[in-house]
Backbone as JSON Lines, residues from 0, in Angstrom:
{"i":0,"aa":"X","n":[-74.01,-131.78,48.88],"ca":[-74.72,-131.47,47.65],"c":[-73.74,-131.11,46.52]}
{"i":1,"aa":"X","n":[-72.63,-130.47,46.86],"ca":[-71.67,-130.08,45.84],"c":[-71.06,-131.3,45.16]}
{"i":2,"aa":"X","n":[-70.73,-132.34,45.91],"ca":[-70.17,-133.55,45.32],"c":[-71.2,-134.21,44.4]}
{"i":3,"aa":"X","n":[-72.44,-134.3,44.84],"ca":[-73.48,-134.91,44.01],"c":[-73.67,-134.11,42.72]}
{"i":4,"aa":"X","n":[-73.68,-132.79,42.82],"ca":[-73.81,-131.95,41.62],"c":[-72.64,-132.17,40.67]}
{"i":5,"aa":"X","n":[-71.45,-132.23,41.23],"ca":[-70.26,-132.44,40.44],"c":[-70.31,-133.79,39.72]}
{"i":6,"aa":"X","n":[-70.74,-134.83,40.41],"ca":[-70.83,-136.16,39.81],"c":[-71.86,-136.19,38.67]}
{"i":7,"aa":"X","n":[-73.0,-135.54,38.89],"ca":[-74.02,-135.46,37.84],"c":[-73.45,-134.73,36.62]}
{"i":8,"aa":"X","n":[-72.72,-133.66,36.85],"ca":[-72.13,-132.92,35.73],"c":[-71.09,-133.76,34.99]}
{"i":9,"aa":"X","n":[-70.32,-134.54,35.72],"ca":[-69.36,-135.44,35.05],"c":[-70.08,-136.46,34.17]}
{"i":10,"aa":"X","n":[-71.18,-137.01,34.67],"ca":[-71.94,-137.98,33.89],"c":[-72.53,-137.32,32.63]}
{"i":11,"aa":"X","n":[-73.08,-136.13,32.8],"ca":[-73.62,-135.4,31.64],"c":[-72.54,-135.09,30.62]}
{"i":12,"aa":"X","n":[-71.37,-134.68,31.11],"ca":[-70.26,-134.38,30.21],"c":[-69.85,-135.64,29.44]}
{"i":13,"aa":"X","n":[-69.79,-136.76,30.14],"ca":[-69.4,-138.02,29.5],"c":[-70.42,-138.42,28.44]}
{"i":14,"aa":"X","n":[-71.7,-138.29,28.75],"ca":[-72.73,-138.63,27.77],"c":[-72.61,-137.75,26.53]}
{"i":15,"aa":"X","n":[-72.37,-136.46,26.73],"ca":[-72.25,-135.54,25.6],"c":[-70.99,-135.84,24.78]}
{"i":16,"aa":"X","n":[-69.85,-136.01,25.44],"ca":[-68.61,-136.22,24.7],"c":[-68.56,-137.59,24.04]}
{"i":17,"aa":"X","n":[-68.83,-138.62,24.81],"ca":[-68.75,-139.97,24.26],"c":[-69.85,-140.18,23.23]}
{"i":18,"aa":"X","n":[-71.04,-139.71,23.55],"ca":[-72.14,-139.82,22.6],"c":[-71.86,-139.04,21.32]}
{"i":19,"aa":"X","n":[-71.29,-137.85,21.47],"ca":[-70.96,-137.05,20.3],"c":[-69.91,-137.71,19.43]}
{"i":20,"aa":"X","n":[-68.88,-138.23,20.06],"ca":[-67.84,-138.92,19.3],"c":[-68.4,-140.17,18.62]}
{"i":21,"aa":"X","n":[-69.3,-140.88,19.31],"ca":[-69.92,-142.06,18.73],"c":[-70.77,-141.69,17.51]}
{"i":22,"aa":"X","n":[-71.51,-140.58,17.61],"ca":[-72.32,-140.14,16.48],"c":[-71.46,-139.79,15.27]}
{"i":23,"aa":"X","n":[-70.34,-139.1,15.51],"ca":[-69.43,-138.78,14.42],"c":[-68.9,-140.08,13.81]}
{"i":24,"aa":"X","n":[-68.5,-141.02,14.65],"ca":[-68.0,-142.32,14.2],"c":[-69.05,-143.01,13.32]}
{"i":25,"aa":"X","n":[-70.28,-143.04,13.83],"ca":[-71.34,-143.7,13.07],"c":[-71.59,-142.99,11.74]}
{"i":26,"aa":"X","n":[-71.61,-141.68,11.77],"ca":[-71.86,-140.93,10.55],"c":[-70.78,-141.09,9.51]}
{"i":27,"aa":"X","n":[-69.53,-141.09,9.95],"ca":[-68.41,-141.12,9.01],"c":[-67.93,-142.53,8.7]}
{"i":28,"aa":"X","n":[-67.56,-143.27,9.74],"ca":[-66.98,-144.6,9.51],"c":[-68.01,-145.65,9.12]}
{"i":29,"aa":"X","n":[-69.22,-145.51,9.64],"ca":[-70.27,-146.48,9.33],"c":[-71.19,-145.98,8.21]}
{"i":30,"aa":"X","n":[-70.85,-144.83,7.64],"ca":[-71.54,-144.28,6.47],"c":[-73.03,-144.04,6.71]}
{"i":31,"aa":"X","n":[-73.34,-143.54,7.9],"ca":[-74.76,-143.25,8.19],"c":[-75.17,-141.86,7.74]}
{"i":32,"aa":"X","n":[-74.21,-141.03,7.39],"ca":[-74.55,-139.73,6.82],"c":[-74.11,-138.55,7.64]}
{"i":33,"aa":"X","n":[-74.17,-137.42,6.96],"ca":[-73.69,-136.18,7.58],"c":[-74.59,-135.67,8.71]}
{"i":34,"aa":"X","n":[-75.85,-136.09,8.73],"ca":[-76.72,-135.68,9.84],"c":[-76.23,-136.29,11.16]}
{"i":35,"aa":"X","n":[-75.73,-137.5,11.1],"ca":[-75.15,-138.13,12.3],"c":[-73.91,-137.35,12.74]}
{"i":36,"aa":"X","n":[-73.09,-136.98,11.77],"ca":[-71.88,-136.21,12.08],"c":[-72.28,-134.87,12.7]}
{"i":37,"aa":"X","n":[-73.25,-134.2,12.11],"ca":[-73.7,-132.9,12.63],"c":[-74.23,-133.02,14.06]}
{"i":38,"aa":"X","n":[-75.01,-134.06,14.3],"ca":[-75.52,-134.28,15.67],"c":[-74.36,-134.53,16.63]}
{"i":39,"aa":"X","n":[-73.36,-135.25,16.18],"ca":[-72.18,-135.49,17.01],"c":[-71.43,-134.21,17.33]}
{"i":40,"aa":"X","n":[-71.28,-133.35,16.35],"ca":[-70.61,-132.08,16.56],"c":[-71.37,-131.23,17.58]}
{"i":41,"aa":"X","n":[-72.69,-131.21,17.48],"ca":[-73.49,-130.47,18.46],"c":[-73.33,-131.04,19.87]}
{"i":42,"aa":"X","n":[-73.34,-132.36,19.97],"ca":[-73.16,-132.99,21.29],"c":[-71.78,-132.68,21.86]}
{"i":43,"aa":"X","n":[-70.76,-132.71,21.0],"ca":[-69.41,-132.38,21.47],"c":[-69.32,-130.93,21.92]}
{"i":44,"aa":"X","n":[-70.03,-130.05,21.24],"ca":[-70.09,-128.66,21.68],"c":[-70.77,-128.52,23.04]}
{"i":45,"aa":"X","n":[-71.83,-129.28,23.24],"ca":[-72.52,-129.26,24.53],"c":[-71.6,-129.72,25.65]}
{"i":46,"aa":"X","n":[-70.79,-130.71,25.36],"ca":[-69.81,-131.19,26.35],"c":[-68.93,-130.04,26.84]}
{"i":47,"aa":"X","n":[-68.5,-129.2,25.92],"ca":[-67.65,-128.08,26.3],"c":[-68.3,-127.14,27.29]}
{"i":48,"aa":"X","n":[-69.6,-127.0,27.21],"ca":[-70.31,-126.11,28.13],"c":[-70.58,-126.76,29.48]}
{"i":49,"aa":"X","n":[-70.82,-128.06,29.49],"ca":[-71.17,-128.74,30.73],"c":[-70.07,-128.57,31.77]}
{"i":50,"aa":"X","n":[-68.83,-128.65,31.37],"ca":[-67.71,-128.53,32.32],"c":[-67.7,-127.18,33.02]}
{"i":51,"aa":"X","n":[-68.23,-126.16,32.37],"ca":[-68.21,-124.82,32.98],"c":[-69.12,-124.71,34.2]}
{"i":52,"aa":"X","n":[-70.01,-125.67,34.39],"ca":[-70.91,-125.65,35.53],"c":[-70.36,-126.37,36.76]}
{"i":53,"aa":"X","n":[-69.17,-126.96,36.63],"ca":[-68.56,-127.61,37.79],"c":[-68.31,-126.57,38.88]}
{"i":54,"aa":"X","n":[-68.5,-126.94,40.14],"ca":[-68.32,-125.99,41.23],"c":[-66.86,-125.57,41.47]}
{"i":55,"aa":"X","n":[-65.91,-126.4,41.1],"ca":[-64.5,-126.06,41.28],"c":[-64.1,-125.05,40.19]}
{"i":56,"aa":"X","n":[-63.37,-124.0,40.56],"ca":[-63.05,-122.95,39.57],"c":[-61.83,-123.26,38.69]}
{"i":57,"aa":"X","n":[-61.17,-124.38,38.89],"ca":[-59.9,-124.64,38.22],"c":[-60.08,-125.55,37.0]}
{"i":58,"aa":"X","n":[-59.91,-124.98,35.82],"ca":[-60.08,-125.7,34.56],"c":[-59.22,-126.96,34.51]}
{"i":59,"aa":"X","n":[-57.95,-126.84,34.85],"ca":[-57.04,-127.98,34.78],"c":[-57.48,-129.13,35.68]}
{"i":60,"aa":"X","n":[-57.95,-128.8,36.87],"ca":[-58.41,-129.85,37.79],"c":[-59.65,-130.54,37.24]}
{"i":61,"aa":"X","n":[-60.58,-129.77,36.73],"ca":[-61.82,-130.33,36.19],"c":[-61.51,-131.28,35.03]}
{"i":62,"aa":"X","n":[-60.69,-130.82,34.1],"ca":[-60.4,-131.65,32.93],"c":[-59.55,-132.86,33.28]}
{"i":63,"aa":"X","n":[-58.64,-132.72,34.23],"ca":[-57.83,-133.87,34.65],"c":[-58.73,-134.93,35.28]}
{"i":64,"aa":"X","n":[-59.61,-134.51,36.17],"ca":[-60.51,-135.46,36.81],"c":[-61.48,-136.05,35.79]}
{"i":65,"aa":"X","n":[-61.96,-135.23,34.89],"ca":[-62.9,-135.73,33.88],"c":[-62.27,-136.83,33.03]}
{"i":66,"aa":"X","n":[-60.97,-136.77,32.85],"ca":[-60.29,-137.81,32.07],"c":[-60.58,-139.2,32.61]}
{"i":67,"aa":"X","n":[-60.61,-139.34,33.93],"ca":[-60.93,-140.63,34.54],"c":[-62.37,-141.05,34.29]}
{"i":68,"aa":"X","n":[-63.27,-140.06,34.34],"ca":[-64.68,-140.34,34.05],"c":[-64.83,-140.77,32.6]}
{"i":69,"aa":"X","n":[-64.07,-140.11,31.71],"ca":[-64.12,-140.45,30.29],"c":[-63.68,-141.89,30.05]}
{"i":70,"aa":"X","n":[-62.61,-142.31,30.71],"ca":[-62.12,-143.69,30.54],"c":[-63.19,-144.69,30.96]}
{"i":71,"aa":"X","n":[-63.73,-144.53,32.15],"ca":[-64.74,-145.47,32.64],"c":[-66.02,-145.36,31.81]}
{"i":72,"aa":"X","n":[-66.41,-144.15,31.46],"ca":[-67.62,-143.95,30.67],"c":[-67.51,-144.54,29.28]}
{"i":73,"aa":"X","n":[-66.33,-144.46,28.69],"ca":[-66.14,-145.03,27.35],"c":[-66.3,-146.55,27.37]}
{"i":74,"aa":"X","n":[-65.77,-147.17,28.39],"ca":[-65.94,-148.63,28.52],"c":[-67.41,-148.98,28.74]}
{"i":75,"aa":"X","n":[-68.08,-148.2,29.59],"ca":[-69.5,-148.46,29.85],"c":[-70.31,-148.26,28.57]}
{"i":76,"aa":"X","n":[-70.01,-147.21,27.81],"ca":[-70.71,-146.97,26.54],"c":[-70.51,-148.18,25.61]}
{"i":77,"aa":"X","n":[-69.29,-148.65,25.53],"ca":[-69.01,-149.8,24.68],"c":[-69.83,-151.02,25.06]}
{"i":78,"aa":"X","n":[-69.98,-151.23,26.37],"ca":[-70.77,-152.37,26.85],"c":[-72.24,-152.18,26.49]}
{"i":79,"aa":"X","n":[-72.77,-151.0,26.79],"ca":[-74.21,-150.76,26.62],"c":[-74.64,-150.56,25.17]}
{"i":80,"aa":"X","n":[-73.78,-149.97,24.35],"ca":[-74.19,-149.59,23.0],"c":[-73.59,-150.51,21.93]}
{"i":81,"aa":"X","n":[-72.35,-150.92,22.11],"ca":[-71.67,-151.67,21.06],"c":[-71.45,-153.15,21.37]}
{"i":82,"aa":"X","n":[-71.9,-153.61,22.53],"ca":[-71.72,-155.01,22.86],"c":[-70.29,-155.39,23.23]}
{"i":83,"aa":"X","n":[-69.48,-154.41,23.59],"ca":[-68.1,-154.64,23.99],"c":[-68.07,-155.36,25.33]}
{"i":84,"aa":"X","n":[-67.14,-156.29,25.49],"ca":[-66.96,-157.01,26.75],"c":[-65.58,-156.69,27.31]}
{"i":85,"aa":"X","n":[-65.5,-155.81,28.3],"ca":[-64.19,-155.48,28.86],"c":[-63.62,-156.66,29.63]}
{"i":86,"aa":"X","n":[-62.29,-156.77,29.6],"ca":[-61.66,-157.82,30.4],"c":[-61.29,-157.24,31.77]}
{"i":87,"aa":"X","n":[-60.7,-158.06,32.59],"ca":[-60.39,-157.62,33.96],"c":[-59.42,-156.45,33.98]}
{"i":88,"aa":"X","n":[-58.56,-156.36,32.99],"ca":[-57.6,-155.25,32.95],"c":[-58.28,-153.95,32.55]}
{"i":89,"aa":"X","n":[-59.25,-154.03,31.66],"ca":[-60.06,-152.85,31.35],"c":[-60.76,-152.35,32.62]}
{"i":90,"aa":"X","n":[-61.36,-153.27,33.34],"ca":[-62.1,-152.9,34.55],"c":[-61.17,-152.38,35.63]}
{"i":91,"aa":"X","n":[-60.01,-153.0,35.8],"ca":[-59.04,-152.52,36.79],"c":[-58.56,-151.12,36.43]}
{"i":92,"aa":"X","n":[-58.26,-150.89,35.16],"ca":[-57.82,-149.57,34.73],"c":[-58.88,-148.51,34.96]}
{"i":93,"aa":"X","n":[-60.13,-148.85,34.65],"ca":[-61.22,-147.9,34.87],"c":[-61.38,-147.6,36.36]}
{"i":94,"aa":"X","n":[-61.26,-148.62,37.19],"ca":[-61.37,-148.4,38.64],"c":[-60.26,-147.49,39.15]}
{"i":95,"aa":"X","n":[-59.05,-147.71,38.67],"ca":[-57.93,-146.85,39.05],"c":[-58.22,-145.4,38.63]}
{"i":96,"aa":"X","n":[-58.73,-145.23,37.43],"ca":[-59.06,-143.89,36.96],"c":[-60.11,-143.22,37.84]}
{"i":97,"aa":"X","n":[-61.11,-143.97,38.26],"ca":[-62.16,-143.39,39.1],"c":[-61.64,-143.05,40.49]}
{"i":98,"aa":"X","n":[-60.71,-143.83,40.99],"ca":[-60.05,-143.45,42.26],"c":[-59.31,-142.13,42.05]}
{"i":99,"aa":"X","n":[-58.66,-141.98,40.92],"ca":[-57.99,-140.73,40.6],"c":[-58.95,-139.55,40.57]}
{"i":100,"aa":"X","n":[-60.12,-139.75,40.0],"ca":[-61.15,-138.7,39.99],"c":[-61.48,-138.28,41.42]}
{"i":101,"aa":"X","n":[-61.71,-139.26,42.28],"ca":[-62.07,-138.97,43.67],"c":[-60.96,-138.2,44.38]}
{"i":102,"aa":"X","n":[-59.72,-138.59,44.16],"ca":[-58.6,-137.9,44.81],"c":[-58.47,-136.48,44.28]}
{"i":103,"aa":"X","n":[-58.5,-136.32,42.96],"ca":[-58.32,-134.99,42.37],"c":[-59.45,-134.04,42.77]}
{"i":104,"aa":"X","n":[-60.67,-134.53,42.7],"ca":[-61.82,-133.62,42.89],"c":[-62.29,-133.47,44.33]}
{"i":105,"aa":"X","n":[-62.22,-134.55,45.09],"ca":[-62.95,-134.54,46.35],"c":[-62.09,-134.72,47.6]}
{"i":106,"aa":"X","n":[-60.77,-134.77,47.43],"ca":[-59.9,-134.86,48.6],"c":[-59.98,-133.54,49.38]}
{"i":107,"aa":"X","n":[-59.91,-133.62,50.7],"ca":[-59.96,-132.38,51.49],"c":[-58.74,-131.5,51.18]}
{"i":108,"aa":"X","n":[-58.99,-130.24,51.03],"ca":[-57.91,-129.28,50.77],"c":[-57.92,-128.23,51.86]}
{"i":109,"aa":"X","n":[-56.73,-127.82,52.21],"ca":[-56.62,-126.84,53.31],"c":[-56.57,-125.42,52.88]}
């Protein structure tokens, strides 16, 4: 159950961070307005809290592992929201990052 909870929290963190950054991008670069920027800032703030619910007590480990989730999640966001088509190297890099997440977070420790 701890691994499942951790994975759900990583997904929620990715949605908050990537979604927040996307909202800021849309508000500023695409000139959609300051309300988009404000919503992005709130989502980015929520991301900061989500990580605190991870079961592992080590901040550095959580953020290092989350980096891999962020890489894969950013590519997935691009595909689903922006019509981005990753190439095989994008996919290979994301897969490597997710293996890193598994090793950092879920490898047996003595």
